[in-house]
C-alpha positions, 0 to 999 in steps of 0.5 A: 538255622532258625536260632542263627537268623533270630540272633541276627536279626536281633543284632540288626535291630539293635544297630539302628535303634542306636544310629538313629539319633546320631543321624536325627543330630547329625541331620539337624547340626547341618541345617541352613541357617537364616541370616540374621536381620541387620538393623537399619544404617542411618545415614547423615547428610552434610550440613547445607550453608548459605554464605554471608551476603547472600540475599533474601527476600522477604516480605509481611506475613500478612498487612503492611508494618507500620514501626515507630522508628523511636521503638523497638518491635518485633516482628515476623516475615516470609520468605518469598522464594526458595533459598538455595546454596551453589549446589542448587540444595534447598537450605530456606524453603519459600515461605519459610518465616523470618523472626527480628525485630525493627531497630532503630536506625538513623534516619529511620530503622534496620529489620535484625533477623534472628531465628527461620523457621521453616513450613515444616517446622525446624528453627534456626538461627540466623543473623540477617539484616536489612539496609536503612528503612526510610521513615516518611510520614504516617501516611495514614494521616494522609489518606483521604478520611484523615485530611476530611476529618483535619478540614472539618476540625479546621473548618468549625475552628474557620467559622467560630472565628468568623462569627466573632469577628463579623458579629455572629455572621459567618464568611465562607472564605473564612470558613473554607480557610480554616479548612484549608489549614487544618488538612494542611497541619494534618498533614503537617503534623503527621508522625513519622514511621516506617513503612514496609508494604506487603506488595513490596519485598523486604531484601535481607542479607546474611550477615553470618554463614547461615547452617541447615543440618537436614534430617537424617534418614535411613538406608535399609541394608539388603 
């Protein structure tokens, strides 16, 4: 009897030892796996555009600009207000810089834009221009200070003439006439310039469609 019990116990122990690894492997086989992490998906916003003819109000970035109408002159202008497309999407933010050249034209000059730089540093090609900006006498030459200088030169000349004609005596009327003549000649002789006042907007218009590619943004899948 005791031998029979020992034999049965030994048999059960052997069965347990053999089946344990199999059961462990089965359990690990059906263990729940973690889902694979998906990379973020890059979504590209469609290109934003502005149609030809779109107006862009600009002004000098700092002081009033004076341009010789006989020479090309590169300048930078500032966009006064945000420019949006027909959907209300911002294409050119306010305070963007527009790079271009003042080019001579009959009667004055035109500003021809070739580059726009947004406040965050993006650069785009732009084809835009202004209407003719008429030249005028240089207002710096007709300022009170400049006219006073010309009048002083004229007065000195009048005094010299008076001394010669009057045997060394100075004639007040001759001196006054010289001063007035000097002021007039100084103003008439002022050179022509194109003036872009910092307080008056210079309106540009697009000559070709402006295309702006917004920066990509990322959509993290759940």
